[in-house]
FIDO-711011 format. One line per 8 residues: number of its first residue (from 1); for each residue y, x, z of N, C-alpha, C, CB. Coordinates in steps of 0.1 Angstrom, whole numbers, plus 5000, padded with zeros to 4 digits. Each point is the difference from the previous one (the first is absolute). Glycine has a CB too. Layout:
<recs>
NUM) Y X Z Y X Z Y X Z Y X Z ~ ...
</recs>
This chain:
<recs>
1) 7100 7383 1058 5009 5004 4988 4998 5014 4996 5017 4983 5008 ~ 4981 5020 4979 4998 5013 4996 5012 5009 5000 4982 4991 4986 ~ 5017 5022 5014 5011 5010 5000 4998 5008 4988 5002 5000 5025 ~ 5009 5001 4966 4999 5008 4988 5009 5012 5002 4996 4980 4986 ~ 4998 5032 5010 5007 5012 5000 5000 5006 4986 4994 5004 5024 ~ 5017 4997 4969 5000 5004 4986 4997 5015 4999 5017 4983 4995 ~ 4976 5021 4994 4997 5013 4997 5004 5003 4985 4981 5000 5017 ~ 5024 5012 4980 5003 5004 4987 4988 5009 4995 5025 4999 5004
9) 4969 4997 4985 4989 5008 4994 5003 5005 4987 4984 4986 5012 ~ 5028 5010 4982 5005 5006 4988 5014 5004 5002 4985 4986 4986 ~ 5020 5024 5006 5014 5004 5001 5009 4991 4992 4992 5024 5003 ~ 5014 4967 5005 5009 4990 4993 5012 4999 5009 4981 4987 4990 ~ 5030 5008 5004 5012 4996 5008 4998 4986 5006 5015 5015 4985 ~ 4985 4984 5028 4998 4987 5006 5010 4989 4995 4991 5012 5020 ~ 5005 4976 4978 5009 4990 4996 5011 4997 5010 4981 4990 4987 ~ 5030 5004 5008 5011 4997 5009 4995 4991 5011 5016 5002 4981
17) 4988 5002 5031 4996 4992 5012 4988 5006 5007 5010 4980 4989 ~ 4982 5027 5004 4988 5006 5006 5002 5014 5005 4986 4986 4985 ~ 5025 5020 5012 5003 5014 5004 5002 5000 5015 5010 5005 4978 ~ 4995 4984 5028 5003 4999 5014 4987 4998 5008 5023 4991 4995 ~ 4965 5008 4999 4988 4997 5006 4991 5013 5000 5001 4975 4994 ~ 4994 5029 5017 4992 5012 5001 4988 4999 4990 5007 5004 5024 ~ 4990 5007 4969 4988 5000 4992 4993 5014 5001 5010 4983 4984 ~ 4978 5017 5020 4993 5013 5001 4999 5006 4986 4987 4993 5021
25) 5016 5020 4977 4999 5006 4987 4987 5007 4998 5025 5003 5000 ~ 4965 4990 4994 4987 5004 4998 4997 5004 4986 4993 4986 5019 ~ 5017 5018 4973 4998 5003 4986 4991 5012 4998 5022 4990 4995 ~ 4978 5019 5014 4992 5013 4998 4989 5000 5011 5020 5012 4991 ~ 4977 4977 5016 4990 5000 5010 4986 5001 4994 5015 4987 5015 ~ 4976 5022 4990 4987 5002 4994 4989 4997 5011 5009 5017 4984 ~ 4995 4974 5025 4990 4996 5010 5000 5009 5013 4986 4992 4982 ~ 5023 5017 5019 5001 5009 5011 5006 4993 5012 5003 5020 4985
33) 4990 4978 5026 5004 4993 5012 5012 5007 5007 4977 4990 5002 ~ 5025 5023 4995 5011 5007 5007 5013 5000 4991 4983 5014 5012 ~ 5017 4980 4977 5012 4999 4991 5011 4993 5008 4986 4999 4979 ~ 5026 5007 5021 5011 4995 5008 5003 4985 4998 5009 5023 5000 ~ 4991 4973 4987 5003 4986 4997 4989 4991 5005 5014 5008 4980 ~ 4974 4996 5019 4989 4992 5004 5000 4999 5016 4986 5007 4980 ~ 5017 5004 5026 5002 5000 5015 5011 4990 5004 4991 5024 5001 ~ 5020 4977 4992 5012 4991 5003 4996 4986 4998 5016 5018 4994
41) 4976 4979 4996 4996 4986 4997 4991 4995 5011 5002 5004 4976 ~ 4989 5004 5029 4991 4996 5011 5008 4997 5013 4981 5013 4989 ~ 5029 4997 5013 5008 4998 5012 5008 4987 4999 5001 5025 5003 ~ 5004 4972 4985 5008 4988 4999 4991 4987 5002 5015 5012 4984 ~ 4973 4989 5011 4991 4989 5002 4997 4998 5015 4989 5004 4978 ~ 5009 5007 5029 4997 4999 5014 5012 4994 5008 4986 5020 4998 ~ 5026 4984 4998 5012 4994 5006 5001 4985 4998 5012 5022 4998 ~ 4985 4974 4989 5002 4986 4996 4990 4991 5008 5008 5008 4978
49) 4979 4997 5024 4990 4992 5006 4999 5002 5015 4988 5000 4979 ~ 5021 5009 5026 5002 5001 5015 4989 5009 5007 5011 4978 4999 ~ 4984 5032 4994 4990 5008 5007 5005 5014 5003 4982 4986 4989 ~ 5030 5016 5008 5006 5013 5004 5012 4998 5009 4993 5010 4978 ~ 5009 4999 5031 5010 4999 5010 5012 5010 4996 4983 4993 5018 ~ 5028 5002 4981 5012 5008 4997 5008 5003 5013 5001 4990 4976 ~ 5001 5022 5026 5007 5004 5013 5015 4996 4999 4985 5019 5003 ~ 5021 4978 5009 5014 4997 5000 5008 5011 4995 4996 4985 5020
57) 5014 5013 4972 5008 5011 4995 5008 5007 5011 5002 4988 4979 ~ 5001 5025 5019 5008 5007 5010 5014 4995 5001 4985 5020 4997 ~ 5022 4984 5013 5014 4996 5002 5008 5007 4989 4998 4997 5025 ~ 5013 4997 4970 5008 5006 4990 5005 5014 5003 5007 4977 4994 ~ 4993 5032 4996 5005 5013 5002 5012 5002 4991 4977 5009 5005 ~ 5034 4996 5001 5012 5002 4993 5000 5013 4993 5013 4986 5016 ~ 4988 5014 4971 4998 5012 4991 5013 5001 4992 4975 4999 5000 ~ 5030 5013 4999 5012 5002 4992 4997 4999 4985 5009 5015 5017
65) 5000 4979 4975 4998 4998 4986 4999 5013 4992 5012 4978 5002 ~ 4981 5022 4987 4999 5012 4992 5013 5002 4992 4975 4997 4999 ~ 5025 5014 4994 5012 5002 4991 4996 5003 4986 5013 5008 5020 ~ 4983 4982 4972 4995 5003 4986 5012 5004 4991 4981 4984 5004 ~ 5016 5021 4984 5011 5002 4991 5006 4987 4996 4988 5020 4991 ~ 5025 4981 5007 5008 4988 4998 5002 4997 4985 5011 5004 5021 ~ 4989 4983 4976 5004 4996 4986 5012 4991 5001 4976 5001 4993 ~ 5031 4999 5019 5012 4992 5001 5012 5008 4994 4990 4989 5021
73) 5017 5004 4971 5012 5006 4994 5012 4992 5002 4985 5011 4983 ~ 5027 4995 5017 5012 4993 5001 5001 4989 5010 5002 5006 4976 ~ 4997 4996 5037 5001 4990 5010 5012 4992 4997 4987 5013 5017 ~ 5012 4973 4984 5011 4992 4996 5011 4999 5011 4984 4987 4986 ~ 5012 5016 5026 5010 5000 5011 4993 5006 5012 5012 4980 4991 ~ 4996 5023 5020 4994 5005 5012 4990 4991 5006 5021 5011 5005 ~ 4967 4994 4998 4989 4992 5005 5004 4992 5012 4984 5016 4991 ~ 5012 4971 5010 5002 4992 5012 4992 5005 5012 5005 4980 4985
81) 4997 5015 5026 4992 5004 5012 4990 4990 5004 5019 5013 5008 ~ 4970 4991 4998 4989 4991 5004 5006 4990 5010 4983 5018 4996 ~ 5010 4971 5005 5004 4990 5011 4988 4992 5005 5023 4998 4989 ~ 4979 4996 5022 4989 4992 5006 5005 4985 5001 4991 5020 5013 ~ 5001 4971 4982 5003 4986 5001 4992 4994 5012 5005 4998 4975 ~ 5001 4995 5033 4993 4993 5012 4997 4986 4996 5012 5015 5017 ~ 4975 4982 4984 4995 4987 4996 4998 4991 5013 4988 5010 4979 ~ 5009 4977 5019 4998 4992 5012 4989 5006 5009 5007 4980 4987
89) 4995 5019 5026 4991 5006 5010 5002 5015 5002 4984 4982 4994 ~ 5027 5023 5000 5002 5015 5002 4992 5009 4991 5006 4994 5023 ~ 4987 5000 4968 4992 5008 4990 5009 5008 4991 4981 4983 5001 ~ 5016 5029 4997 5008 5009 4991 4995 5001 4986 5006 5013 5021 ~ 5003 4988 4970 4997 5002 4986 5008 5012 4996 4996 4976 4995 ~ 4997 5036 5002 5007 5012 4997 5002 5001 4985 4990 5011 5020 ~ 5022 4992 4976 5004 5001 4986 5004 5014 4997 5007 4976 4999 ~ 4988 5030 4990 5002 5014 4996 5010 5000 4988 4977 5007 5008
97) 5033 5001 4993 5010 5002 4989 4994 5007 4988 5019 5000 5017 ~ 4981 4994 4972 4995 5007 4987 5012 5004 4992 4979 4986 5001 ~ 5023 5027 4996 5012 5004 4993 5000 4995 4985 5001 5020 5015 ~ 5010 4978 4979 5001 4997 4986 4997 5012 4992 5017 4982 5005 ~ 4979 5016 4982 4997 5011 4991 4992 4995 4988 5000 5016 5020 ~ 4994 4993 4973 4992 4996 4988 4987 5007 5001 5021 4997 4986 ~ 4969 4997 5007 4986 5006 5000 4993 4995 4987 4999 5001 5026 ~ 4991 5006 4971 4992 4997 4988 4988 4991 5005 5006 5021 4988
105) 4994 4966 5008 4990 4991 5005 4989 4998 4990 5018 4988 5012 ~ 4970 5012 4994 4988 4997 4991 4990 5012 5000 5014 4985 4987 ~ 4976 5014 5004 4990 5010 4999 4993 4998 4986 4996 5001 5025 ~ 4998 5010 4970 4993 4999 4987 4985 4996 5002 5016 5017 4991 ~ 4980 4980 5022 4986 4998 5002 4995 4987 4995 5002 5014 5020 ~ 5006 4975 4981 4996 4987 4995 5011 4995 4991 4986 4995 5020 ~ 5011 4996 4970 5010 4995 4991 5010 4992 5007 4983 5000 4982 ~ 5013 4993 5029 5010 4991 5007 5009 5008 5008 4983 4982 5001
113) 5015 5031 5001 5010 5009 5007 5009 5007 4991 4983 5003 5018 ~ 5017 4994 4969 5008 5006 4990 5010 4990 4994 4981 5016 4995 ~ 5029 4989 4998 5004 5015 5000 5007 5004 5013 5003 4998 4975 ~ 4995 5015 5027 5008 5006 5011 5014 4999 4997 4981 5016 5006 ~ 5027 4979 5003 5014 4998 4997 5009 5003 5012 4993 4982 4983 ~ 5020 5021 5014 5009 5003 5011 5006 4987 5006 5006 5022 4989 ~ 4994 4978 5024 5006 4988 5008 5011 5006 5009 4979 4986 4998 ~ 5032 5008 5003 5011 5004 5009 5002 4989 5010 5011 5014 4982
121) 4989 4990 5031 5001 4990 5011 5011 5003 5009 4976 4997 4998 ~ 5030 4993 5008 5010 5001 5010 4992 5001 5014 5017 4986 4987 ~ 4990 5019 5023 4994 5001 5013 4996 4986 5005 5014 5021 5005 ~ 4975 4979 5003 4995 4988 5006 4992 5003 5013 5000 4988 4977 ~ 4996 5002 5030 4992 5002 5012 4986 4995 4997 5020 4999 5015 ~ 4970 5008 4991 4986 4995 4999 4993 5000 5013 4999 5008 4976 ~ 4993 4983 5027 4993 5000 5013 4992 5013 5002 4998 4975 4999 ~ 5003 5030 5013 4993 5013 5003 4985 4998 4999 5019 5007 5015
129) 4977 4981 4989 4986 4997 5000 4997 4987 4992 4997 5011 5022 ~ 4991 4986 4974 4996 4987 4995 5003 4990 5011 4982 5010 4984 ~ 5022 4978 5012 5003 4990 5010 4987 4998 5009 5017 4988 4984 ~ 4985 5012 5029 4989 4999 5009 4998 4985 5004 5005 5024 5009 ~ 4984 4974 4998 4997 4987 5004 5009 4995 5011 4976 5004 4994 ~ 5028 5006 5014 5010 4996 5011 5013 4996 4994 4989 5017 5015 ~ 5016 4990 4974 5012 4997 4994 4999 4986 4993 5005 5024 4997 ~ 4984 4974 4996 4997 4987 4993 5001 4989 5010 4986 5011 4983
137) 5007 4990 5028 5000 4989 5010 5014 4998 5006 4976 5006 5006 ~ 5032 5004 4996 5013 4999 5005 5009 4991 4991 4998 5022 5012 ~ 4999 4979 4975 5008 4993 4990 4994 4987 4996 5008 5022 4992 ~ 4979 4977 5006 4993 4989 4995 4994 4991 5010 4996 5013 4980 ~ 5001 4993 5032 4993 4992 5011 4985 4998 4998 5022 4989 5002 ~ 4972 5018 4989 4985 4999 4998 4995 5014 4995 5002 4975 4995 ~ 4985 5026 5003 4994 5012 4996 4988 4997 4991 5008 5012 5021 ~ 4994 4989 4966 4989 4997 4991 4989 5011 4998 5017 4986 4988
145) 4985 5025 5018 4992 5012 4997 4985 4998 5004 5020 5014 5004 ~ 4971 4992 4989 4986 4999 5002 4996 5010 5011 4996 4993 4977 ~ 5011 5018 5025 4997 5010 5010 5013 5000 5009 4984 5014 4986 ~ 5014 4982 5027 5012 4998 5009 5003 5013 5007 4994 4976 5002 ~ 5019 5026 5000 5006 5011 5008 5015 5001 4998 4978 5012 4998 ~ 5029 4989 5012 5015 5001 4999 5005 5010 4990 5001 4992 5024 ~ 4994 5020 4976 5005 5011 4992 4992 5001 4987 5007 5011 5021 ~ 4983 4981 4977 4994 5000 4987 5009 4993 4989 4977 4999 5011
153) 5022 5005 4977 5009 4994 4990 4995 4985 4998 5004 5022 4988 ~ 5006 4969 5011 4996 4986 4997 4993 5000 4986 5020 4991 5014 ~ 4970 5001 4985 4993 4999 4987 4996 4985 4998 4992 5025 5001 ~ 5001 4973 4988 4996 4987 4996 5013 4992 4998 4978 5001 5012 ~ 5032 5005 4982 5013 4993 4997 5002 5001 4985 5010 5006 5023 ~ 4994 4983 4971 5003 5000 4986 5014 5005 4997 4984 4980 4997 ~ 5019 5021 4990 5014 5004 4997 5009 4989 5004 4992 5013 4980 ~ 5004 4974 5019 5008 4989 5005 5003 5001 5015 4991 4986 4981
161) 4998 5018 5026 5002 5001 5015 5009 5011 5003 4977 4992 5003 ~ 5022 5019 4990 5009 5012 5003 5015 4996 4997 4981 5016 4994 ~ 5021 4976 4995 5013 4996 4997 5006 4991 5011 4994 5001 4975 ~ 4998 4990 5030 5004 4991 5011 5003 5008 5012 4986 4982 4991 ~ 5007 5029 5012 5003 5008 5011 5014 5007 4999 4975 5004 5003 ~ 5027 5001 4985 5013 5006 4997 5012 4990 5002 4989 5016 4983 ~ 5009 4972 5012 5010 4989 5001 5003 4997 5015 4992 4990 4978 ~ 4997 5009 5030 5002 4996 5014 5006 5012 5008 4981 4984 4999
169) 5014 5028 4997 5006 5012 5007 5015 5002 4997 4978 5011 4997 ~ 5026 4986 4991 5014 5000 4996 5008 4990 5008 4994 5008 4977 ~ 5000 4980 5025 5007 4989 5007 5002 5004 5015 4991 4983 4984 ~ 4999 5023 5021 5000 5004 5015 5009 5012 5003 4977 4991 5001 ~ 5025 5018 4989 5007 5012 5003 5014 5000 4994 4978 5012 5000 ~ 5024 4979 4990 5013 5000 4993 5002 5011 4990 5009 4990 5020 ~ 4980 5017 4977 5000 5010 4990 4989 4997 4989 5008 5018 5017 ~ 4995 4985 4971 4991 4996 4989 4988 5010 4999 5019 4989 4988
177) 4969 5006 5014 4988 5007 4998 4992 4994 4988 4999 5006 5025 ~ 4994 5003 4968 4993 4996 4988 4988 5009 4998 5021 4991 4990 ~ 4971 5006 5000 4989 5009 4996 5006 5011 4991 4983 4981 5002 ~ 5012 5031 4998 5005 5010 4991 4997 4997 4985 4998 5017 5019 ~ 5011 4988 4973 4996 5000 4986 4989 5010 4998 5024 4993 4992 ~ 4969 5007 4997 4989 5009 4997 5006 5014 4999 4987 4982 4988 ~ 5024 5020 5006 5006 5013 4999 5005 5006 5013 5006 4995 4976 ~ 5000 4996 5032 5004 5004 5014 4988 5005 5008 5019 4983 4999
185) 4970 5009 4999 4988 5004 5008 4995 5014 4996 4994 4975 5002 ~ 5004 5027 4985 4995 5013 4995 5009 5011 5003 4988 4988 4982 ~ 5025 5010 5017 5010 5010 5003 4999 5004 5015 5015 4991 4982 ~ 4985 4999 5026 4999 5003 5015 4987 5006 5004 5016 4981 5004 ~ 4973 5014 4990 4987 5005 5004 4998 5015 4996 4991 4976 4997 ~ 5013 5027 4991 4999 5014 4996 5010 5009 5007 4993 4992 4978 ~ 5018 5003 5026 5009 5008 5009 5004 5014 4994 4991 4987 5019 ~ 5011 5013 4968 5003 5013 4994 4989 5008 4995 5018 5000 5015
193) 4969 4996 4987 4989 5007 4995 4999 4999 4985 4988 4996 5021 ~ 5008 5015 4972 4998 5000 4986 4986 4995 4997 5017 5018 4997 ~ 4974 4982 5013 4987 4996 4998 4998 4985 5001 4993 5022 5010 ~ 4994 4974 4989 4997 4986 5000 4998 4994 5014 4990 5003 4977 ~ 5010 5006 5033 5000 4996 5014 5012 5006 5006 4975 5000 5001 ~ 5029 4995 5011 5012 5005 5006 4999 5015 5004 5004 4977 5009 ~ 4984 5029 4990 4998 5014 5004 4997 5008 4988 4993 4993 5023 ~ 5007 5002 4965 4997 5007 4988 4988 4994 4993 5008 5021 5011
201) 4983 4987 4984 4988 4995 4992 4987 5004 5006 5014 5001 4980 ~ 4986 5006 5031 4987 5004 5007 4994 4989 5008 5009 5024 5001 ~ 4982 4968 4993 4995 4988 5006 4991 5004 5013 5000 4989 4978 ~ 4997 5024 5024 4992 5003 5012 5009 4999 5012 4986 5016 4987 ~ 5027 4983 5011 5009 4998 5012 5002 4986 5004 5012 5020 4992 ~ 4983 4971 5000 5002 4985 5002 4996 4996 5014 4997 4996 4976 ~ 4992 5008 5030 4996 4996 5013 5010 5003 5011 4977 5003 4993 ~ 5032 5006 5004 5011 5003 5010 5011 4990 5000 4995 5024 4997
209) 5006 4968 4992 5011 4991 4998 4996 4985 4999 5011 5019 4988 ~ 4976 4979 5010 4996 4986 4997 4987 4996 5006 5012 5003 4979 ~ 4987 4984 5023 4987 4993 5003 4995 4994 4987 5007 4995 5025 ~ 4982 5010 4970 4995 4994 4988 4984 5000 5001 5020 5009 4986 ~ 4973 4988 5003 4986 4997 5002 4992 5011 5006 5002 4985 4981 ~ 5002 5027 5018 4993 5012 5005 5001 5002 5015 5003 5010 4978 ~ 5007 4984 5028 5002 5003 5014 5004 4988 5009 5006 5022 4993 ~ 4995 4966 5001 5005 4989 5007 4990 4992 5009 5016 4998 4982
217) 4971 5005 5015 4990 4992 5007 4999 4986 4996 5003 5016 5019 ~ 5003 4980 4970 5000 4986 4995 5010 4991 5007 4976 5004 4995 ~ 5035 5002 5010 5009 4991 5007 5014 5006 4999 4982 4992 5015 ~ 5028 5000 4989 5014 5005 5001 5001 5008 5013 5009 4981 4987 ~ 5002 5027 5014 5003 5008 5012 5015 4998 5004 4982 5017 4993 ~ 5021 4986 5019 5014 4999 5005 5009 5008 4991 4992 4996 5024 ~ 5020 4999 4973 5009 5007 4992 5004 5013 5006 5008 4978 4990 ~ 4996 5032 5002 5006 5012 5005 4991 5010 5006 5019 4987 5005
225) 4968 5012 4993 4990 5010 5005 4999 5013 4991 4988 4981 5011 ~ 5015 5017 4976 4999 5011 4991 5013 5007 4998 4981 4988 4989 ~ 5019 5023 5003 5012 5007 4997 5010 4991 4992 4988 5022 5001 ~ 5025 4979 5001 5010 4993 4992 5003 5008 4988 5010 4989 5020 ~ 4997 5004 4970 5005 5008 4989 5012 5007 5004 4990 4984 4984 ~ 5016 5023 5006 5012 5009 5003 5012 4992 5005 4992 5015 4983 ~ 5009 4972 5014 5011 4992 5005 4997 4992 5012 5007 4998 4976 ~ 4981 5004 5030 4997 4994 5013 4993 4986 4999 5019 5013 5009
233) 4976 4984 4979 4992 4987 4999 4986 5003 5002 5017 4991 4983 ~ 4976 5000 5024 4986 5001 5004 4992 4990 4991 5006 5007 5024 ~ 4981 4998 4974 4990 4991 4993 5005 4995 4986 4993 4993 5023 ~ 5014 5015 4970 5003 4996 4986 4988 5001 4991 5024 5008 5003 ~ 4966 5000 5002 4987 5000 4994 4990 4993 5009 5005 5022 4988 ~ 4988 4968 5007 4989 4994 5008 5004 4991 5011 4988 5020 4995 ~ 5003 4976 5013 5000 4990 5011 5001 4986 4994 5012 5017 5015 ~ 4999 4978 4980 5000 4988 4992 5008 5001 4988 4997 4987 5021
241) 4999 5006 4968 5009 4999 4989 5013 4994 5003 4980 4998 4985 ~ 5031 5005 5008 5013 4995 5003 5006 4992 4988 5004 5020 5016 ~ 5000 4968 4987 5006 4992 4990 5013 5005 4996 4988 4980 5009 ~ 5015 5019 4978 5014 5003 4995 5006 4987 4994 4994 5025 4996 ~ 5018 4975 5001 5007 4989 4995 4996 4997 4985 5019 5005 5016 ~ 4978 5005 4977 4999 4999 4985 4988 4992 4995 5011 5022 4999 ~ 4991 4973 4989 4989 4994 4993 4992 5010 4992 5013 4979 4998 ~ 4974 5019 5000 4992 5010 4993 5003 5000 4985 4982 4997 5017
249) 5020 5015 4978 5000 5002 4985 4990 5011 4996 5025 4993 5000 ~ 4970 5006 4988 4989 5009 4996 5004 5014 4999 4991 4981 4988 ~ 5022 5022 5011 5005 5014 5000 5014 5000 5004 4983 5007 4982 ~ 5024 5005 5017 5014 5001 5005 5010 4999 4988 4992 5014 5019 ~ 5003 4982 4969 5010 4998 4989 5009 4989 5003 4983 5009 4984 ~ 5030 4994 5017 5010 4990 5003 5003 4998 5015 4993 4989 4980 ~ 5001 5019 5028 5002 4999 5015 5014 5004 5004 4976 5005 5003 ~ 5030 4989 5007 5013 5003 5005 5001 5015 5004 5003 4977 5008
257) 5008 5030 4989 5002 5014 5004 5010 5002 5011 4994 5006 4977 ~ 5009 4982 5030 5010 5001 5011 4995 4997 5013 5017 4994 4983 ~ 4969 5005 5019 4994 4998 5012 4998 4985 5004 5010 5021 5007 ~ 4995 4970 4984 4998 4986 5002 4986 4995 4997 5025 4997 4995 ~ 4972 4992 5010 4986 4994 4998 4999 4994 4985 4998 4995 5025 ~ 4991 5006 4969 4997 4995 4987 4994 4986 5002 4997 5024 4990 ~ 5011 4966 5009 4995 4986 5003 5001 4991 4988 5008 5004 5023 ~ 4992 5001 4965 5000 4992 4988 4986 5000 4995 5024 5004 4995
265) 4970 4984 5002 4987 4999 4993 4989 5005 5008 5012 5001 4978 ~ 4978 4991 5025 4988 5005 5007 4996 4990 5011 5007 5023 4996 ~ 4981 4978 5008 4994 4991 5010 4995 5007 5013 4993 4986 4981 ~ 5004 5027 5018 4995 5008 5011 5011 5008 5006 4977 5000 4989 ~ 5021 5003 5024 5009 5008 5008 4994 5014 5003 5011 4979 5010 ~ 4998 5031 4991 4996 5014 5001 4995 5003 5014 5016 5006 4982 ~ 4973 5002 5018 4995 5006 5013 5000 5015 4998 4985 4980 5005 ~ 5019 5027 5006 5001 5015 5000 4993 5006 5012 5022 4998 4987
273) 4973 5014 5012 4997 5008 5011 4985 5002 5004 5022 4994 5008 ~ 4970 4997 4987 4986 5000 5003 4997 4995 5014 4998 5020 4986 ~ 4990 4981 5019 4997 4994 5013 4988 5007 5007 5009 4978 4992 ~ 4987 5017 5019 4989 5005 5008 4987 4999 4992 5011 4994 5021 ~ 4988 4997 4969 4988 4998 4992 5000 5006 4987 4998 4979 5012 ~ 5014 5027 4984 5001 5006 4987 4998 5015 5000 5015 4982 4994 ~ 4982 5024 4995 4998 5014 4999 5013 5009 4998 4977 4995 4991 ~ 5021 5018 5008 5011 5009 4999 5009 4997 4987 4987 5017 5013
281) 5006 4978 4977 5007 4998 4987 5011 4989 5002 4980 5008 4987 ~ 5015 4980 5018 5010 4989 5002 5010 5002 5010 4982 4985 4993 ~ 5016 5025 5016 5010 5004 5010 5012 5008 4995 4981 4999 5017 ~ 5018 5005 4971 5011 5008 4994 5013 4993 5000 4984 5012 4986 ~ 5027 4995 5017 5013 4993 5000 5004 4994 4987 5007 5016 5018 ~ 4987 4989 4971 5003 4995 4987 4992 4988 4995 5007 5023 4994 ~ 4982 4974 5014 4990 4990 4996 5006 4986 5002 4981 5016 5005 ~ 5014 4974 4987 5005 4987 5002 4989 4990 4997 5023 5007 4994
289) 4978 4981 5012 4991 4989 4997 5008 4987 5000 4980 5013 5010 ~ 5014 4976 4987 5007 4988 5000 4991 4988 5002 5018 5010 4986 ~ 4985 4980 5022 4992 4988 5002 5010 4988 5002 4981 5013 5011 ~ 5014 4975 4989 5008 4989 5002 5008 5000 5013 4984 4987 4985 ~ 5028 5006 5015 5008 5000 5012 4994 4993 5012 5019 5001 4985 ~ 4970 4991 5013 4994 4993 5011 4987 5007 5004 5009 4979 4991 ~ 4988 5033 5004 4989 5008 5004 5001 5005 5014 4997 5007 4976 ~ 4992 4992 5031 4999 5005 5014 4987 5008 5002 5014 4980 5008
297) 4987 5029 5002 4988 5008 5003 5003 5010 5011 4992 4998 4977 ~ 4997 5006 5030 5002 5009 5011 5005 5014 4996 4982 4988 5011 ~ 5021 5014 4977 5005 5013 4995 5014 4999 4994 4977 5007 4995 ~ 5030 4981 5007 5013 4997 4994 5010 4999 5011 4990 4989 4981 ~ 5020 5020 5019 5012 4999 5009 5013 5003 4993 4985 5007 5018 ~ 5024 4998 4989 5013 5003 4993 5009 5008 5010 4998 4979 4986 ~ 5013 5026 5009 5011 5005 5008 5013 4995 4994 4987 5021 5007 ~ 5024 4979 5001 5013 4994 4996 5010 5011 4996 4995 4980 5014
305) 5015 5016 4979 5011 5008 4997 5013 4992 5002 4987 5014 4983 ~ 5024 4993 5019 5013 4994 5000 5010 5009 4994 4994 4988 5021 ~ 5017 5006 4974 5011 5008 4994 5009 5006 5010 4999 4984 4980 ~ 5008 5027 5015 5009 5007 5009 5013 4992 5002 4991 5021 4991 ~ 5013 4979 5022 5013 4993 5003 5007 5009 5010 4991 4977 4996 ~ 5022 5022 5006 5007 5010 5008 4996 5002 5014 5019 4994 4986 ~ 4978 4995 5021 4996 5001 5015 4986 4999 5002 5022 4990 5006 ~ 4972 5019 5002 4986 5000 5003 4998 5008 5013 4993 4998 4976
313) 4996 4999 5031 4997 5007 5013 4992 5013 4997 5001 4978 5012 ~ 5003 5033 4994 4993 5012 4998 4988 5001 5009 5022 5011 4994 ~ 4968 4996 5001 4988 5002 5008 5002 5012 5009 4985 4990 4982
</recs>
């Protein structure tokens, strides 16, 4: 069976659904074998055909979150406190408290990211990490991932699969879990940053925060190895794309401004965050893609959110 690796030779906006797939950017390549994009393409080919050896990743390092400039205004109430959910088998699910507030959502870089608009959100909780294979197995009793490892993010899961996980997790814990809305995801990922990444706009810093095509070795990595954002969320850039609740729309005209999911009209579901196979551009916190709810791949995962309620366990 042949293996296809996409390449971009003209400056175009990738079609919907193709943004989540790695594409070597060879628009300015002049045959130089040392060109970074050409080198990355060769390395990717080597990984795919199994002639390169990728070292085991180092043990997770706990790093303190950065403190970017804030865009959060008028917090709606006192922030809730983090809590830990215990899953079957004693597996832990750490949830991070996200304060309520407002932010300017979107970007002027692509038409589908416009118009930039204000969204006001209530406090909520979001998974500290992308859902891991250990957590998935504890809830679902199986592991669909193409690369196996307890602390690797679960992948090769569709939007439908992720919804079923949330349903069963809610039944097992007695607390409602769901996928984040697109605005909740961007708000939490940026964590007060005015830039298009959680750390600002300096893309040279991305390797400190993300596993993406330039440093992933063509595979996922255990969650929590890179720096977290200012609110303590890990891997909001890269590792695996994250499903959101919303349906795809071609732009933000008419989008909800209260943090709720946009679920009227459409066939595709939203993906956010980029992945191990995507470049620095698709890893931006403002970037979005969409595919069918039954789409699966080794670069598709998710994280969960829950609403605030009075009683919770402190970390």
